[in-house]
N, C-alpha and C positions, 0 to 999 in steps of 0.2 A: 414343461410348457415353454412357449415362446417368450411369454412375459417374464418368467423366472430366469430364463437364459439372458434376456436383455438386462434385467436388474443386476445379475451377477457381472455382466460386462461393464455396466455403469459403475458398479462398486469397484471393480478392479481398476478402471480408469481413474476413479477418484483417488484411490489408494496410490496409484502410480504418480498422480499429479502431486499429491501431498509429499510423497517421498522425494520427488524431484525438487519441490520447493525447499524442503529441509536441507537437502544436499547443496543447493545453490546458496542457501543462507549460512550454512555451517562454515566457520572459519573466516567470514568476511570481516572487514573493518569499517564498511560504510554501506549505506543504503544503495548508493549508485553501484558499488562493486557487486552487490547481491543481484540486482536487476540485470546488470550486464552479463553475469554468469548464466541467467536464465535465457537471455536472448542468444548468447553464443551456443548454448546447448541445443536450442531449437526445439521442435515438436510443438506441444500445445502451449506456446509461450504466453498467451493471454490468461489462461487459467493458472499456470504455474507462477507467472509473475504477479498475479493478484495475491496468491497465497504467500509467496516469498516476500512480497512487499508488506504484507501484514506482519510477518515475523520481523523483517528489518525495521518497520515502523515502530514496533513495540520495543525493539532493542535500541535503536538509535534516536528515537523520539521524532517529533514533528520537525525540529530544527535540523535533523539529519537528512531530510528529503531535499535534494538539490533544487534550488530556486528555478533552474532552467527546466526541470521536469514539470514543475507547477505552471510556469509560464506557457510551456509548449502544450500542456494538456488543456488549459483553459483559454488559449488564444482565440479570440473571435467568437466564442461560444455563448457568452453570457453566463456560463455556469459559475465562474468565480464570483461575480456579483451576487448571485443567488446564495452561494456558500457564505459570503460575508454577511448578507442580510440575516441569514439563519443564525449565524454566530452572535450578531447583535441582539437577537431575540432571546438568546439563552438567559436563564435566570442567574447564571454565574459565568464568569470568564475563566474559571479555573479548569484546567484539563490535567489529565495524568500523563506524566512523562516518566518512563521507566528509570532513567538515570537520575532525574532530579526530584521525583515524587510529584506532589501537587504543585503545579506552577500556574501563574497568571498568564492567560493567552490573550494578547491584544490584537483583534482582527484588523483594527485600523492601521496599526504599525505594519502588520504583514501585507495588508492591501497596498500601503504606500511603497513598499519595497518592490512591488511588481511594476 
C-alpha cells in the first residue's frame, strides 16, 4: 500500500539521519566541532544537527555549548527570557551534567553572561 511504502521511506530517512548524527558526533572534542561537521556534510542539516546536538550536549554538558550559539539563537526573539523564567519556576536548580554529575544551574548567572 502507499501508506506502508511512505512509512518505510520515513523510517529509512530517520535511520539515515540518526546514523549521520552519530557519525558527526563520533570523535569530536567539542559541541561546536560536532555541529560544524553536520553543516559541512550538508543534506538534512536541521534534523541531523538536532540529533547530533543532543549527543554533543549529553557528552559536553550545558557549558560546552558555545555562548555565541546561544546568543545567535535567541537574539531578538524573546525566547531566552521565556527560558530563564521557566528555569526560575523549577523546584530545583540542579541539572544533570554528564561530566560533573548533578550540578547547580544558576539561570541568573547564565542570563547575565549574555
